[in-house]
N, C-alpha and C positions, 0 to 999 in steps of 0.2 A: 401658318404655324400649327403644328400638330399639338394637340393637348396632351399632357403628361398625365397618365392614369394615376389615380390616387393609390398609393401604396399603404398597406396596412402598418401601423406603427409596430416597431419591434417590441416584443413582449419585455416588460421590465421585470427584473428580479424581485422576489417579495421582499418586503422590509423586515428584517430581523431585529428583535429587541434582544440584546444581550444583558441578562441580570447582572448588576454590579458585584454581587456575592458569587458568581460562577466561578467554580475552580478549573483552572487549566490544568490538564494531566498529562505528563509526559509518558509516551509509551515507546517500547522499541521491539514489540512482538505482536503479531495479530495471528490468532487461529480463527479459520474460516470454516464454517460447517453449512450445509444446505439441506433443505427439504424440497419437495417440487413446488412450494409456494413461497418460501422465504430464504434468505441468507442470514446468517448469524455470524457476526464478527465480534470476538472477544478480544480486546485490547489489552495487553499486559505490560508490566514493566519487570523486566528480567534482570536480576543482579548476579555477577559472578558469584558462584559457590552457594547461592540461596535457591533452594528447591522446595516447592514450586514456584514458578513465576507467579506473581500475584495479578489476577485479572482485575483491572481498574474500572473498565467500562464494557458493557455489551451493547451492540447495536444490532437491530433486527430490521431487516429491508426486504422489500418485495424484489424479484428479480430485475424487474424494469428500473426500479430505484438504483440497484446495484450497478446495472449496466450503465446509467446515466452518471453515477458517481465515477465509474471508471473512465467514462469519456471527459467528465470534468477534471479528473486528476491528471489525464493525459495532456489535455489542453494546458492546464496551469503548469505542469512539469515542463512542457516544452517552451512556455513563456518564460519560466525560471531560467532555464538552461540558456535562452536567447540572452537573457539579462546578464547572468552570472557565469556561463561556461557550463560545459557537460558535467553531469554527476557521474562520477566514476564508482562503479560497483566492484569492490575488491574481488579479484579472482573471476567473476562473472560465472560462478557455479550455481547450478540450480539444486533443488532438494532432490530431484530425480538423479542428478549426477552422483549425490552422497549415496542415495539408496540403492542405485542399480549398477553402479560401476564397479568392476571387480578391483580388489585391494592391489595397490601398487607396491612394488618392492621398495625397500628404503633406498634413498639416492646414494648413500655411502654404507654399502652392507659391511658389517664387521668382518675382519679377515679371518679365513678359515684356519683353526688351529690343526697342527698334525696329529 
């Protein structure tokens, strides 16, 4: 009988302590900026008709940390969609589509007057 080689134990996630007075903040907008050494994520809550949107939290991360966050978000969204169904994004339009797409004529142009 062949011996089974010892496998290293899978790394365990760090234990996190959540303070009881930690405030959960709802955001619906994030602005992302970067330098060669870090990414800055400004999380904001935007309300209709209220300008400017109020930044509630700023997170500064290393590029590696941001890439690992991207991977973790992708994995968790895939698990979420497996459990609850596909998340539909209305219109599936990107910011580039808004910025660089030529203006479209209205669907029902007004009748031309004589």
